N, C-alpha and C positions, 0 to 999 in steps of 0.2 A: 459312129464309133463312140461318141461321148455318151449316148444312151446306153450302149452295150457295156461301157466301163462302169456305169453306175448301178447296173442290175446284174444279179446272178443268172437269171433266166426269165423269159417271157414267152412261153409256148403253151397257150391255153390255160395254164395255171399261173396265178399271180403270186410271186414270191417277193416279199419286201426286201429292200436293200439292208445290209448289215448295219449301216449307220442309223437306221430307224428302230433298231431293236431295243435300244436303251433310252428312248425318248419318253417324255411325259405323255399322259393320255391325250391331251389336246394336240400336242405336237405330233403324236403318232397318227391321229386322224388326218391332219394336214399332209403328213408325209405319204400316207396311204392314198389320199386323193391325188396327189401329184404322181404317184406310181401308176395309178390307173390311167391317168391322162396320158402319161408318156407311153405306156404300153399300148393304149388305144391308138395313139398317133403312129407308133411303129407298125401296128397291124394294118392301119389304113394306108400307110406308106408302101408296105409290101404289096398290098392288094392292088393299089393303083399302078405300081410298077409292073406287076404281072399281067394286068389287063390292058395296059397301054392307055389308061384313062388319065387325062390331065388333072392335076391337082386343083386347077381352077374350075373344074367341072364336076366336082365330087358331091354336090348337093344331093342328087337322087341316090348316089351311092352310099351316102352316110346313113340313110334310113335302113339299109340292110344290116347295119352294125348295131342297131338298137338292141337286139337280143344279147349281143356281146357285151354291150354297156351294162345291161341289167345283170348279166351273169357276173361281170367284174365287180359291180356294186355289191352283189350278194356275197361274193368271196371276200370283199373288203370288210364287210360287216362281221363275217365269221372270223376273219383274221384279227380284227380289232378286239372282238370278244375274247378270242383265245389269248392274245398277247396281253390284254388288260389284266388278266389274273396274275401274271408274273411280274407286273410293274412294281417298282419300289415306291412306297408311299412318299408323298411330298407334302410338307406342311403348308405350302402355299396353294395347293391344288384342292379346290373346294369340291371337285367331283369324286375324289377318292375317299374311301372309308378308312379311318385309322385302324390299323391292326392292333390287337391287344399287346400291351407291353408289360414288362416285369414290374412296373411301378403301380399297377392296379392295386386298389385298396383290398387288403386281405382281411378276412373276418378275425377279430381278436379272439385269441384262445386264452381262457382264464388261466392264471398262474396259481398253482397250489403251493402255499408256503410250507416249508418243511417244519414239522413239529419240533418244538423246543425240547432239547434233550433234558430229561430229568435225572439228576445225579442219583446214582445207585450206590448204596453203601456196600462195598465189597468186604468190609471188615479189615482191610489193610490200611495201616496208618502211613502217611507220607513222612519222609525223613529227608534231612539235608536242607539245602538252601531253597529247594523248590517247594517245600512244605509251607503252606500259608495257614496261619491260625484263624479259625472261624469263630467269632464270638458266640457263645451260648447264651441262653436266657439268663442264667445266673451271672455270667460275666457282664451282660448288659445292665443288670441292676446294681452292679458294684459301684460304690461311691468312693471318690478320691478324698483323701484326708489332708488337712493342712499340715505342713511341716512346722513343728513347734521348736523354737530355739531352746537351747539348754537353759537360758535364763528365764524362760516363760514367754507368754504371749499376751499382748494388750490390745483391746479394741477401744479406740477413742472416738467419742461422739463428734460428729461433723456438722457442718452447716446444713440446715434442712430438718434438723431434729426439732420436734414440737412437743410441748407438755400442756395438758389441759385438765380442767375439772368439769364434771357434769353433775348437776343437781336437778332432780325432778321437782317442778313447782307449778303452781297455778296462779295466774294473775287475774286481777279484777277486770281487766280489759279484754281478756281472752278466755273463752268458755272452757276449752280443753286444756289439760295439763301438757307441758312440754319440758324439754331439757334446757336449763340455763347453762350456757357453756362459756367458760373463761379460758383463754389460751395465751401462751407465750412461746417465743422462740429463743428466749434467753436461758438456755440450758447448756451445761457443760459437764464434763466428767469422762470416766473410762471404766472398763471392766478389765481386770488383770488376772491371768491364770498362771499357775506354776507349770513346770514341765510335766507334772503328773496330772494336770487338769483341775487342781484345787484353786478356788477363788482366793485372791489376796485382798482382804478387807481394807487394809491401809491405803491401797491404791485403786479401790473399786468403789468410787463415790460419784453420785450424781447430784449436782447442785442446781437448784431452780431459783431464779429471781422472782420472789413472790409479789413484789410491788409492780411487776410488769404484766401481771395477769389482767386481761381485758375481755369483757363480754359486750353484749349489745345494749347494756343498761348501765349508765354511769352511776346511778344511785346504788346499784348492787355492788359495783366495784369499789365504791367509796366505803360502803359498810364493811366489806370484806377486809379492806386494808386497815381500817381504824378499829373495828370491833372483833373481827374474826381472827385473822392471822396476826394483826398488830405489826404490820411491816416496819413501822418506825423503830420498833425494838427488835423484831425478828425478821430481818429482810429476806432470809433464805429458807427454803424448804430443802432438807438434805436427806438423801437415801444412801445407805451404806450396804452393799451386797456382802453377804456372809457365806452363801453356798448356792449351788444350782442343782436341781434335781431333774433327771430325765434327759440330760444332754450328753450325747456320746463324746468320747474322747479317744484319740485326737478329734478335733472339730472337723466337720465335713467341709470340703472345699466347694460343694455345690448342693443344691436341693433345699428343701424346707425341713423345719424341725419345730416341735412343740415341747416346751419345758417350763419349769418354775424357778423364778429367781427369789430367793429368800434373803431377807435383810431387815435393817432397822430404819424406820422412817421417823424423822424429827420435824414436827410442826410446832412453832413457837419454842417452848422449853420442854415439850413432851415428846418422848421417843417410844414408839411402839413397834413390835415385830409384825411385819406384813409379808404377804406373798404376792408376787407379780406373775400372773398367767401370761406366758409369752409365746408368740408365734414369730418365727424368724426365717429369713431366706439367706442362705450363705453363698458366697462365691470366693474366688481366690484372693480378692482384694478387700472385701468388705462384708458386713452383715447388716441387713435391714429388717425391721419388723415393728411389732406393737406389743407393749407390755401393759397389763391392766390390773388394778387393785381397787379396793373400796373399804370404807370405814364410816363410822358415825361421827357426828359432831362431838358427842360426849367422850369418845375414845381419846380425843386430843383436848379435852376440857374446853370445848367451845360451845356456845349457846346457839340454838337454832335461830337464824335471823327472823326478826319480827318487823316487817316493813309495811307501810300503809298500802302499797300497791300489790302486795303478795297476799293472796287468799289462803294458800296452803303451801307448805314446803316439806318435802320428804327428808327424813333424818338419815340420809345416806349420801356420802360424797364418793363419787367415782373418779379415780385418777387414771389418766392414760398417758403413755409415753410412746410417740412415734419416733423411732430412733434410726439414725444412719451412722454406722460406726466403721472406721477403717482399721485394718490390722497394722 
């Protein structure tokens, strides 16, 4: 009765118990083997009961069931093969082949970027708060101008301003001519403009301490102080600006400009009209640049230096002013 309770049927065809239908592959084989063994024992038991043969004397009788055992084994193999296709895969079962899953690597499909939309001029102008002004080429070139107070505008020289002279000469110790350079940072002054952009000469003066000019040769500096400028009597070189040509007004708040500063230069007791060719860079707080002029010794009634170490000296003095001025 116990065997009959475990099996659905065992009449020539082998049917596995329902408890074996959801087992793993290895467990299914074990269950099938047990099913064949039980079914075989049931068959032997019925045969022995029907023939009156004692169970203790069934050795010769067992040989008659060899074909039945072979048939049962064949059915077992077929059943295992049929059931194996429907088993669920198990990660720990090395005998099973993993079925494809949705996580398999897919071939990448190239993405095509959408083309950037090109604005099309419809001829309609935007209005209201949503309209945004787009700078044009002419607007990009527009320069902002400084606000000029009603009383005028003044640019005062600041620290970092340098004044220098340059004279071409040839020394006995050097074959090629070169520029003798004397320089000083002791420069002060300002340029003042009216509200209309005119120079105010009374407050547009640049003063240079002549005695502070220094070069790489002390003999040259000594001669210039004693015989050239005569700094003991005329300690300062003074320039007074009288007008400016080529500079727009109001002054630009940014960018570069080239213009000419006209005025009177005084060396010793001689004053001459000179022009300074100027290049400047403007911003809202200051103006920086370089102004250049030149003249001969004779124009200011000075003699060309005659020193033992100088072979030749060009009769031309170049003055330069590297200025930094704040508004």
